[in-house]
C-alpha positions in Angstrom: 29.0 8.4 -10.7 25.9 8.4 -8.5 23.5 5.5 -8.9 19.9 5.1 -7.8 18.6 2.3 -5.6 15.5 0.3 -6.5 13.6 2.2 -3.8 14.5 5.6 -5.2 13.5 4.5 -8.7 10.1 3.2 -7.5 9.4 6.4 -5.6 10.4 8.6 -8.6 8.4 6.9 -11.3 5.5 5.8 -9.1 5.4 2.1 -9.8 5.5 -0.9 -7.5 8.7 -2.8 -6.8 6.9 -5.8 -8.2 6.3 -4.0 -11.5 9.9 -2.8 -11.7 11.1 -6.4 -11.0 8.7 -7.8 -13.7 10.0 -5.3 -16.3 13.6 -6.1 -15.4 13.0 -9.9 -15.9 11.2 -9.3 -19.2 14.0 -7.0 -20.4 11.5 -4.1 -21.0 12.4 -1.9 -18.1 15.1 0.5 -17.2 18.6 -0.7 -17.9 20.4 -1.6 -14.6 23.7 -2.8 -13.3 24.7 -4.8 -10.3 27.2 -3.3 -7.9 28.4 -5.6 -5.2 25.4 -7.8 -5.9 22.9 -5.0 -5.6 20.8 -3.6 -8.4 21.5 0.0 -9.3 20.1 2.4 -11.9 21.9 5.3 -13.7 19.9 8.6 -13.5 20.5 9.1 -17.2 18.8 5.8 -18.0 15.9 6.6 -15.8 15.4 10.0 -17.6 15.6 8.3 -21.0 13.0 5.7 -19.8 10.7 8.5 -18.6 11.0 10.4 -21.9 10.3 7.3 -24.0 7.3 6.4 -21.8 6.0 10.0 -22.1 6.3 9.7 -25.9 4.5 6.4 -26.0 1.6 7.6 -23.8 1.3 10.7 -26.0 1.1 8.6 -29.1 -1.6 6.5 -27.6 -3.6 9.6 -26.5 -3.3 11.2 -29.9 -4.5 8.1 -31.6 -7.5 7.7 -29.4 -8.2 11.5 -29.2 -7.0 13.2 -32.5 -7.7 16.7 -31.1 -5.6 16.1 -27.9 -3.3 19.0 -27.1 -0.2 18.1 -25.2 0.4 19.9 -21.9 3.7 21.9 -21.5 6.7 19.5 -21.3 7.5 20.5 -17.7 4.0 20.0 -16.4 4.9 17.1 -14.3 7.7 18.9 -12.5 5.4 21.8 -11.9 2.7 19.5 -10.6 5.0 17.7 -8.2 6.1 20.9 -6.4 
């Protein structure tokens, strides 16, 4: 199984290492494992985290702006190309 490093996760979800560390310590971040003393993340866990975060942000937007229309699901992937 292929695991992601902390650096790869930070680059992929666009947060600082400090934020990732803080989430890890609070237990609110992406599940991780230690392999030979180094922190690694499973790609499936990262995808689940991104989907949950997307759903949370969408709920906040819809509450604040009831007429908000969600962009297509793959908008981010299209935007990043």
